[in-house]
C-alpha positions in Angstrom: -48.6 -13.8 53.2 -46.1 -11.1 52.4 -46.7 -8.9 49.3 -43.6 -8.0 47.5 -43.0 -5.3 44.9 -41.3 -7.7 42.4 -43.1 -6.7 39.3 -43.3 -8.8 36.1 -43.1 -7.0 32.8 -43.9 -8.3 29.4 -44.1 -6.7 25.9 -45.4 -8.2 22.7 -45.7 -7.0 19.1 -47.4 -8.6 16.2 -47.4 -7.3 12.6 -50.1 -8.6 10.3 -49.2 -7.3 6.9 -48.5 -3.7 6.3 -51.7 -2.2 7.7 -52.1 -3.9 11.0 -49.6 -3.7 13.9 -50.5 -4.8 17.4 -48.5 -3.8 20.5 -49.2 -4.9 24.1 -47.5 -4.4 27.4 -48.2 -5.8 30.9 -46.7 -4.7 34.2 -48.0 -6.9 37.0 -47.3 -7.4 40.7 -47.5 -10.9 42.2 -50.9 -10.1 43.7 -52.1 -9.0 40.2 -51.0 -12.3 38.8 -53.0 -14.2 41.5 -56.0 -12.0 40.6 -55.8 -12.9 36.9 -55.3 -16.6 37.8 -58.6 -16.5 39.9 -60.5 -14.8 37.1 -59.3 -17.3 34.4 -60.1 -20.2 36.7 -63.6 -18.9 37.3 -64.2 -18.5 33.6 -62.9 -22.0 32.8 -65.0 -23.6 35.6 -68.2 -21.8 34.6 -67.6 -22.8 30.9 -67.3 -26.5 31.9 -70.6 -26.3 33.8 -72.4 -24.7 30.8 -71.0 -27.4 28.5 -72.0 -30.1 30.8 -75.6 -28.8 31.1 -75.9 -28.3 27.4 -74.7 -31.9 26.7 -77.2 -33.2 29.3 -80.1 -31.2 27.9 -79.2 -32.3 24.3 -79.3 -35.9 25.3 -82.6 -35.4 27.2 -84.1 -33.7 24.1 -82.9 -36.5 21.8 -84.3 -39.1 24.1 -87.7 -37.4 24.3 -87.8 -37.1 20.5 -87.0 -40.8 20.1 -89.8 -41.7 22.6 -92.3 -39.6 20.6 -91.4 -41.3 17.3 -91.6 -44.8 18.7 -95.1 -44.2 20.2 -96.5 -42.6 17.1 -97.6 -39.6 19.0 -97.3 -36.2 17.4 -94.6 -34.0 18.9 -95.7 -31.1 20.9 -94.9 -27.7 19.5 -94.9 -24.3 21.4 -97.7 -21.9 20.6 -97.6 -18.1 20.8 -99.6 -18.1 24.1 -97.0 -20.4 25.7 -99.2 -23.6 25.8 -98.1 -26.7 24.0 -100.1 -28.2 21.2 -100.7 -31.9 21.1 -103.3 -34.4 19.8 -105.9 -33.0 22.2 -105.8 -29.6 20.6 -106.2 -30.9 17.0 -109.6 -31.4 15.4 -111.0 -34.9 15.3 -110.7 -36.8 11.9 
């Protein structure tokens, strides 16, 4: 692949009222554009993985909560020492 020196240049300005003025400039080579493309692609792919995992874990937690309610069992809660409390740890009636 031949790397050329054809640079891409962009300038943008935004005025938000009288007090805020934003100015930005970019001067990129073709290889710089490819590098930015790779970074953005990596961010988008990792975000989609995180969203997929959170949706799956949310469904799993919702399913376990529904199972606990249907069986009448008390839900387990985390304790400070890391163990879970359940019916076995509660005093007998």
